[in-house]
C-alpha positions in Angstrom: -21.1 -9.7 20.2 -20.6 -5.8 19.9 -24.3 -5.6 19.3 -26.6 -7.4 21.5 -29.6 -6.1 19.8 -28.8 -8.2 16.9 -29.6 -12.0 16.5 -26.3 -13.8 16.0 -27.7 -16.7 13.9 -29.4 -14.1 11.6 -26.4 -12.2 11.3 -24.5 -15.5 10.4 -26.9 -16.7 8.0 -27.1 -13.4 6.3 -23.4 -13.4 5.9 -23.5 -16.8 4.3 -26.2 -15.8 1.9 -24.3 -12.6 1.0 -21.2 -14.6 0.3 -23.1 -16.8 -2.1 -24.8 -14.0 -4.0 -21.4 -12.1 -4.4 -19.9 -15.3 -5.8 -22.9 -15.6 -8.3 -22.5 -12.0 -9.1 -18.7 -12.5 -9.8 -19.5 -15.5 -12.0 -21.9 -13.3 -14.0 -19.5 -10.6 -14.5 -16.9 -12.9 -15.9 -19.4 -14.4 -18.2 -20.4 -10.9 -19.3 -16.9 -9.7 -19.8 -16.3 -13.2 -22.0 -19.3 -12.0 -24.1 -18.1 -8.5 -24.7 -14.7 -10.1 -25.8 -16.8 -12.3 -28.2 -19.2 -9.7 -29.3 -22.3 -11.4 -27.9 -25.3 -9.5 -26.5 -27.8 -11.6 -25.0 -29.6 -9.0 -22.7 -31.9 -6.2 -23.8 -29.5 -4.0 -21.6 -26.0 -3.6 -22.7 -23.4 -5.7 -21.2 -21.5 -2.9 -19.5 -24.3 -1.5 -17.9 -25.2 -5.1 -16.3 -21.8 -5.5 -15.2 -21.8 -2.0 -13.3 -25.2 -3.3 -11.8 -23.5 -6.5 -10.6 -20.6 -4.8 -9.0 -23.1 -2.2 -7.3 -25.0 -5.2 -5.9 -21.6 -7.0 -4.8 -20.9 -3.5 -3.0 -24.2 -3.5 -1.2 -23.7 -7.1 -0.2 -20.0 -6.6 1.1 -21.4 -3.6 3.2 -24.0 -5.8 4.8 -21.2 -8.3 5.6 -19.0 -5.6 7.0 -21.8 -4.2 9.2 -22.7 -7.9 10.3 -19.2 -9.0 11.2 -18.6 -5.8 13.1 -21.8 -6.3 15.0 -20.8 -9.8 15.6 -17.5 -8.8 17.3 -15.4 -10.1 14.7 -11.7 -9.0 14.7 -11.2 -6.0 12.6 -8.6 -7.8 10.5 -11.4 -10.3 9.2 -13.3 -7.2 8.2 -10.4 -5.9 6.0 -10.7 -8.3 2.8 -14.4 -7.3 2.6 -13.5 -3.7 2.9 -11.0 -4.0 -0.2 -13.4 -5.9 -2.0 -16.2 -3.2 -1.6 -13.6 -0.6 -2.8 -13.0 -2.8 -5.9 -16.7 -2.9 -6.4 -17.2 0.7 -6.1 -14.2 1.4 -8.6 -16.3 -0.6 -11.3 -19.6 0.9 -10.8 -20.7 3.8 -13.1 -20.0 7.2 -11.7 -23.8 7.9 -11.7 -24.5 5.1 -9.2 -21.9 5.9 -6.5 -23.7 8.2 -4.1 -22.3 10.5 -1.2 -23.6 8.4 1.6 -21.8 5.2 0.0 -18.5 7.2 -0.1 -18.8 8.6 3.4 -19.6 5.2 4.6 -16.5 3.8 2.9 -14.3 6.6 4.1 -15.6 6.3 7.8 -15.0 2.5 7.8 -11.6 3.0 6.4 -10.9 5.1 9.4 -12.5 2.6 11.7 -10.5 -0.3 10.5 -7.4 1.8 10.1 -6.8 0.8 6.6 -3.5 1.4 4.8 -2.7 4.5 2.6 -3.2 2.7 -0.6 -6.9 2.2 0.2 -7.4 5.6 1.4 -6.0 6.8 -1.9 -8.3 4.5 -3.8 -11.3 6.1 -2.1 -9.8 9.6 -2.6 -9.9 8.7 -6.6 -13.4 7.7 -6.1 -14.3 11.0 -4.6 -12.5 12.8 -7.3 -14.6 10.8 -9.9 -17.8 12.0 -8.3 -16.5 15.8 -8.4 -19.0 16.9 -10.9 -21.9 15.6 -9.0 -20.8 17.4 -5.7 -22.9 20.5 -6.5 -25.9 18.2 -6.4 -24.9 16.8 -3.1 -24.5 20.3 -1.5 -27.8 21.3 -2.8 -29.5 18.1 -1.3 -27.7 18.7 1.9 -28.8 22.3 2.1 -32.4 21.3 1.4 -32.6 18.8 4.4 
């Protein structure tokens, strides 16, 4: 274990639960995409918004798993798949939902796990996608 302040059993249980939640959300996403193809709208919110919310949830679960696996002392190679899934989730979240801290976490993790150039470029595109919102980030940083 890298982090001896954590409880190993709780970390492992959390990872297992998060994996289940991620799979449930992926099934929801696939169902909602199929409903969009068929012109079906069963929910009060539009399907696209719900899908973006599911991707955001999956991103948060992936991040928890990455931190838990790192704390457990797992090999960095085992974390790379979660990292790539987290990038994919972020790419599918609406631009209003991706925050500065989330992107900063991802860039930092990319450096930590020595991810490949392709993933760094994917993160770069996410940062560029957020360009109109950077002014707000700067204002928030100045205030704090």
